C-alpha positions in Angstrom: -119.8 92.3 170.7 -117.8 92.8 173.9 -119.4 91.0 177.1 -118.4 92.1 180.6 -119.5 90.0 183.6 -119.5 92.0 187.0 -118.9 89.8 190.3 -120.0 92.3 193.0 -119.4 90.0 195.8 -118.1 92.8 198.5 -120.6 93.0 201.1 -118.6 90.9 203.3 -114.9 92.0 202.9 -115.0 94.8 200.9 -112.8 96.3 198.5 -109.1 95.0 197.9 -110.2 92.0 199.5 -109.3 88.9 197.3 -107.4 85.9 198.8 -108.9 86.6 202.4 -110.8 83.7 202.9 -113.8 81.7 201.2 -116.0 84.8 200.5 -113.0 86.6 198.9 -110.9 83.8 197.6 -113.4 81.5 195.7 -115.0 81.8 192.1 -118.3 82.5 191.4 -119.4 79.2 189.6 -122.6 80.9 188.1 -120.5 83.4 186.3 -117.8 80.8 185.5 -120.5 78.8 183.9 -122.0 81.6 181.9 -118.7 82.7 180.4 -117.9 79.2 179.4 -121.3 78.9 177.6 -120.9 82.4 176.3 -117.5 81.6 175.0 -118.6 78.1 173.4 -121.1 80.3 171.3 -118.2 82.6 169.9 -118.4 85.6 172.4 -115.8 87.7 173.7 -116.2 87.5 177.4 -114.2 89.6 180.2 -114.6 89.9 183.9 -114.6 92.9 186.3 -114.2 91.3 190.2 -115.1 94.1 192.5 -113.1 92.2 195.3 -109.9 92.9 193.3 -110.5 96.9 192.9 -109.8 99.7 195.2 -113.3 101.2 194.9 -115.9 103.0 192.4 -113.6 105.2 191.0 -111.4 102.6 189.9 -114.3 100.3 189.0 -115.7 103.5 186.7 -112.3 103.6 184.9 -111.7 99.9 184.3 -115.4 99.9 182.8 -114.6 102.8 180.5 -111.4 101.0 179.4 -113.1 97.5 178.8 -116.0 99.4 176.7 -118.3 96.6 176.8 -121.4 96.3 174.8 -123.2 94.3 177.1 -122.9 93.7 180.9 -124.1 91.0 183.1 -124.2 91.1 186.8 -125.2 88.1 189.4 -127.0 89.1 192.4 -127.3 87.3 195.5 -129.4 89.0 198.3 -126.3 90.0 200.1 -125.0 91.7 196.8 -127.9 93.8 196.0 -126.3 97.1 196.9 -123.0 96.8 195.2 -124.7 95.3 192.2 -127.3 98.1 192.0 -124.3 101.0 192.2 -122.3 98.9 189.7 -125.5 99.1 187.2 -125.6 102.6 187.9 -122.3 103.4 187.0 -122.5 101.2 183.8 -125.4 103.5 182.5 -123.4 106.5 183.5 -120.2 105.5 181.5 -121.9 103.4 178.7 -125.4 104.4 178.2 -125.6 102.0 175.5 -124.7 98.9 177.3 -127.3 96.4 177.6 -127.5 95.2 181.1 -128.6 91.9 182.3 -128.9 90.5 185.6 -129.5 86.8 187.0 -128.8 84.9 190.1 -130.4 83.4 193.1 -132.0 87.1 194.3 -133.4 87.9 190.7 -135.3 84.1 190.9 -136.4 84.3 194.2 -137.3 88.0 194.7 -138.6 88.8 191.3 -140.9 91.7 192.3 -138.0 93.2 194.3 -135.4 92.9 191.5 -138.0 94.3 189.1 -137.6 97.6 190.9 -133.7 97.5 190.3 -133.0 100.4 188.1 -131.1 100.6 185.0 -131.8 97.0 184.1 -132.5 96.0 180.5 -133.5 92.5 181.0 -133.4 90.0 184.0 -132.7 86.1 183.5 -134.7 83.8 186.0 -133.5 80.4 187.2 -130.3 78.6 185.4 -128.9 80.8 182.5 -126.4 78.7 180.5 -128.7 78.2 177.7 -131.0 81.4 177.7 -127.8 83.8 178.1 -126.0 82.8 175.0 -129.2 83.1 173.1 -130.1 86.5 174.5 -126.3 87.5 173.6 -126.9 86.3 170.2 -130.4 88.1 169.8 -128.7 91.3 171.0 -125.5 90.8 168.5 -128.2 90.3 165.6 -130.0 93.4 166.2 -133.1 91.5 167.3 -133.2 91.9 171.4 -136.3 90.1 173.0 -139.5 92.4 173.7 -139.9 91.0 177.0 -137.8 92.0 179.8 -138.0 88.7 182.0 -136.6 85.6 180.6 -137.2 82.6 182.2 -133.8 80.4 182.1 -134.0 77.2 180.3 -132.9 74.0 182.1 -129.4 72.7 180.8 -128.3 69.3 180.3 -125.4 69.3 182.8 -123.3 67.0 181.0 -123.4 68.7 177.8 -122.2 72.4 179.5 -118.6 73.0 179.2 -116.8 73.0 182.4 -116.5 76.4 184.3 -114.4 79.0 183.0 -111.9 79.3 185.9 -109.3 81.3 183.7 -112.1 84.0 183.9 -111.6 84.8 187.3 -107.5 84.0 187.4 -106.5 86.2 184.4 -108.5 88.9 186.1 -106.8 88.4 189.7 -103.5 88.1 188.0 -104.2 91.2 185.8 -104.6 93.4 188.9 -101.0 92.1 190.5 -102.4 89.2 192.7 -100.1 86.7 193.4 -102.6 83.7 192.5 -100.6 80.1 193.0 -104.0 78.5 193.2 -107.2 78.4 191.3 -109.0 79.2 194.7 -108.0 79.9 198.2 -107.4 76.9 200.4 -109.2 77.4 203.5 -108.1 74.3 205.8 -104.9 72.4 206.4 -106.2 69.2 205.0 -106.9 70.5 201.4 -103.5 72.1 200.2 -103.0 74.4 197.4 -103.6 74.4 194.4 -107.1 73.9 195.4 -110.5 74.1 193.7 -114.2 73.9 194.5 -116.2 71.9 191.8 -120.3 71.4 191.7 -121.3 68.0 190.5 -125.2 68.7 190.7 -127.7 71.2 191.4 -130.6 71.4 194.1 -131.0 69.5 197.3 -133.7 66.7 198.2 -134.4 68.0 201.5 -136.9 70.5 203.0 -135.1 72.8 205.7 -137.5 75.7 206.1 -134.3 78.2 206.3 -133.4 77.1 202.9 -136.8 76.2 201.0 -138.5 76.7 198.6 -136.0 79.4 197.4 -133.8 76.4 196.4 -136.5 75.0 194.3 -137.3 78.1 192.6 -133.9 78.1 191.3 -133.3 74.6 190.3 -136.4 72.4 190.6 -137.6 70.3 193.2 -135.3 67.5 192.3 -131.6 67.1 192.4 -129.7 66.8 188.8 -126.4 65.6 189.1 -123.8 65.3 186.2 -122.5 61.8 185.6 -119.5 60.5 187.3 -117.8 60.3 183.8 -118.3 64.0 183.4 -116.9 65.1 186.8 -114.1 62.7 186.4 -113.2 64.5 183.0 -113.2 67.6 184.6 -110.8 66.7 187.5 -108.5 65.2 184.6 -108.6 68.7 183.1 -107.9 70.7 186.4 -105.0 68.7 187.1 -103.5 69.1 183.7 -104.2 72.7 183.8 -103.7 73.6 187.2 -102.0 70.5 188.8 -104.7 70.9 191.5 -103.5 69.2 195.1 -107.0 69.1 196.7 -110.6 70.1 195.9 -113.9 70.4 197.6 -117.5 69.4 196.2 -119.8 72.5 196.4 -123.0 70.6 196.0 -125.5 71.1 198.8 -125.5 67.6 199.9 -123.4 65.3 197.7 -124.0 62.3 199.8 -127.7 62.3 199.3 -127.1 60.0 196.4 -125.3 56.7 197.7 -125.2 55.2 194.1 -123.6 58.2 192.8 -121.1 58.2 195.5 -120.3 54.9 195.2 -119.6 54.9 191.4 -117.6 58.1 191.8 -115.5 56.9 194.6 -114.7 53.7 192.6 -113.8 55.3 189.7 -111.7 57.9 191.4 -109.4 55.5 192.8 -109.3 53.6 189.4 -108.2 56.8 187.8 -105.3 56.8 190.0 -106.4 59.9 191.8 -105.2 60.3 195.4 -106.2 64.0 196.2 -108.1 64.7 199.4 -111.4 66.6 199.4 -114.4 68.0 201.3 -118.1 67.6 200.7 -121.2 68.4 202.3 -123.3 66.0 204.0 -126.1 65.7 206.7 -125.9 63.6 210.1 -128.5 61.5 209.4 -126.9 60.0 206.3 -123.5 59.4 208.2 -125.3 57.8 210.6 -127.3 55.5 208.4 -124.4 54.9 205.8 -121.3 54.4 207.7 -120.1 51.8 204.9 -120.5 54.8 202.5 -118.2 57.1 204.8 -115.7 54.7 205.2 -115.5 54.0 201.1 -115.3 57.9 200.6 -112.4 58.0 203.2 -110.6 55.2 201.2 -110.9 57.3 198.4 -109.7 60.6 199.7 -112.6 62.2 201.8 -110.6 64.2 204.5 -113.8 66.8 205.7 -117.2 66.8 206.1 -119.5 69.8 206.3 -122.1 69.0 208.4 -125.4 71.2 209.4 -125.9 70.4 212.7 -128.1 73.7 213.2 -129.1 73.0 216.9 -128.9 71.1 220.2 -132.6 71.1 220.8 -134.7 68.5 219.0 -137.9 70.8 219.1 -136.0 73.4 217.2 -134.7 70.6 214.8 -138.3 69.6 214.3 -139.3 73.5 213.9 -136.9 74.1 211.0 -137.7 70.8 209.5 -134.2 69.7 209.4 -135.2 66.1 209.5 -132.5 65.2 211.9 -132.1 64.8 215.6 -129.6 65.5 218.4 -128.9 61.8 218.9 -127.8 61.5 215.2 -125.7 64.8 215.5 -123.6 63.2 218.2 -123.4 59.9 216.2 -122.3 61.7 213.5 -119.7 63.3 214.9 -118.5 60.0 216.6 -118.3 58.1 213.3 -116.4 61.1 211.9 -113.6 60.8 214.4 -113.5 57.1 214.2 -112.3 57.5 210.7 -110.3 60.7 211.1 -112.8 63.1 208.8 -112.5 66.7 209.8 -115.7 68.3 210.9 -116.9 71.7 209.7 -119.7 72.3 211.9 -122.2 74.6 210.6 -124.9 75.7 213.5 -127.3 78.6 214.2 -128.6 80.6 217.2 -131.4 83.0 217.4 -133.8 81.1 215.5 -137.6 82.2 215.7 -138.9 80.8 218.9 -136.0 79.3 220.3 -135.5 79.7 223.9 -132.1 80.6 226.2 -132.4 76.9 227.4 -132.5 75.6 223.9 -129.6 77.7 223.1 -127.8 76.1 225.9 -128.6 73.0 224.5 -126.9 73.8 221.4 -123.7 75.1 223.2 -123.5 71.3 225.3 -124.0 69.9 221.9 -121.3 71.7 220.2 -118.7 70.9 223.1 -119.7 67.2 222.9 -119.1 67.3 219.0 -116.0 69.2 219.4 -115.6 70.1 215.8 -112.3 70.7 213.6 -113.9 73.8 212.4 -116.7 75.6 214.1 -119.0 77.9 211.7 -122.0 79.5 213.8 -124.2 82.1 212.6 -127.2 83.9 214.0 -130.3 83.1 212.0 -130.9 85.1 209.3 -134.1 85.1 207.3 -133.3 85.2 203.4 -135.9 86.0 201.2 -137.7 83.0 199.2 -137.7 80.6 202.2 -140.4 79.5 204.4 -138.7 80.9 207.7 -138.2 84.1 205.8 -142.2 84.1 205.5 -142.9 83.3 209.3 -140.8 86.2 210.3 -142.3 88.7 208.3 -145.8 87.1 209.3 -144.9 87.7 212.6 -143.1 90.9 212.5 -139.9 90.0 213.6 -137.3 91.1 211.3 -134.5 93.5 212.2 -132.8 93.3 209.0 -133.0 97.1 207.4 -130.3 96.6 204.6 -129.5 94.3 201.9 -126.0 94.0 203.9 -127.4 92.2 206.6 -128.2 89.1 204.6 -124.7 87.8 205.6 -124.5 84.5 207.3 -122.6 86.1 210.4 -122.6 85.9 214.1 -122.2 89.5 214.7 -125.5 91.6 214.3 -129.0 91.3 215.6 -131.3 89.7 212.9 -134.9 89.3 214.3 -136.9 90.5 217.3 -137.6 88.5 220.5 -133.6 87.4 221.1 -131.3 88.4 223.7 -128.1 89.2 221.2 -125.7 89.7 224.2 -126.7 86.5 225.3 -126.3 85.0 221.8 -122.8 86.3 221.6 -121.7 85.1 224.7 -123.3 81.6 223.8 -121.8 81.5 220.6 -118.3 82.2 222.2 -119.1 79.5 224.8 -119.8 76.8 222.0 -116.4 77.2 220.6 -114.7 76.8 223.9 -112.7 73.6 224.1 -111.3 71.8 227.1 -107.6 71.0 226.9 -108.2 67.5 226.3 -110.4 68.0 223.6 -107.5 70.3 222.0 -105.2 67.5 222.2 -107.5 64.9 220.9 -108.2 67.1 217.8 -104.3 67.2 217.2 -103.9 63.7 217.6 -106.7 63.1 214.8 -105.4 65.5 212.8 -101.8 64.3 212.4 -102.9 60.8 212.1 -105.5 61.6 209.7 -102.5 63.3 207.3 -100.2 60.2 207.4 -103.2 58.1 206.6 -101.5 55.3 208.8 -103.8 54.2 211.5 -107.6 55.7 212.6 -107.2 58.3 215.1 -109.4 56.3 217.4 -106.8 53.7 217.5 -104.2 56.0 218.5 -106.5 57.4 221.2 -107.0 54.0 222.7 -103.6 53.3 223.0 -103.0 56.6 224.7 -105.9 55.8 227.2 -108.2 58.8 225.9 -110.8 57.1 224.0 -114.1 57.9 225.0 
């Protein structure tokens, strides 16, 4: 039985977009994990990545050539439209093919997903156990009668590692010169580069994210053992000679004991590869010793959700941090030469223009290495989405607008011309900040002395 998985992630950059940044140069860990689980049970699995194709006519031709018996499609909210179109083409080209959908949108918006045409089965939550079982039932001629299947929670350590070859083989088949399993996105992380996931879930309660993530993974965080992650890193070095990586976990640093054990094993195993991970400002402030330990092991950058420069807004979105912690986090990162990837939002419900300006002022003080701004986007399955619906604030008329971008209106009650100006102003550096950033990055790469000491010698420490 031939199984074809489809990655429909063209809402951001469109067709022929591979190698054009994060959303067009990274694998789907969901599909890569499903493929590994299915192949472990003996199934023949291939991939059609829409990002590698030129349009629907080519997709139709490729699908006819693959002639799959089963087609699986992952659906994020932003990918709803291309996923629906892909399913329509599947039923046109191969009416007998069994179609299966899963992913975040299917789980958090099941009623919406049930209205999607041309779908035979919907798998909720995690699929590594349930998807191969469904394939086996179909292969044996005994498909389940129920259309909606609740995914079983997998033992993360018992799962095979993500099937990155699923994506690499597909990309190379279309002539893409792929010298790295995934596209590096910052200077601190050289190729060959990969993203890995050590765990699932998040302990925190931000209203722009929860409870949607709890629907997917449960209310607790489940993390692979350090031994298991170290084993995957050894395999990635052996297979791809990786030079750097990024943890894709929502907040790797929430588990201090895990991080401590990992950094000790990482160094003991002789790894020297630089890496990035996500953290929170309050964690950095409360656990500076852990930050220092991670830097000694190879940490080169943190993704930090600063979100807002207003304490009232931070409280409104249940972030659990303060502006003072945001600023102190930035100070600590610069002290240890850690690159800062700053995530923040503007245009939140109830946010005033003065509060937006507070965010602008905060970002100028933080002076991050990388800016990642967005206009607040209400995502289905979250409390803030419900707030927007309840107060009739949504301006989203199409699934494509669920992208996290700072380019289009998302809710009523906000002046988006002002927000565009504020977004640009928040990223305007002072010349001295530009020079300080250059010093920090050069000396962080050299790993000889902390950037703070260099700046003090130059009389620029603040």
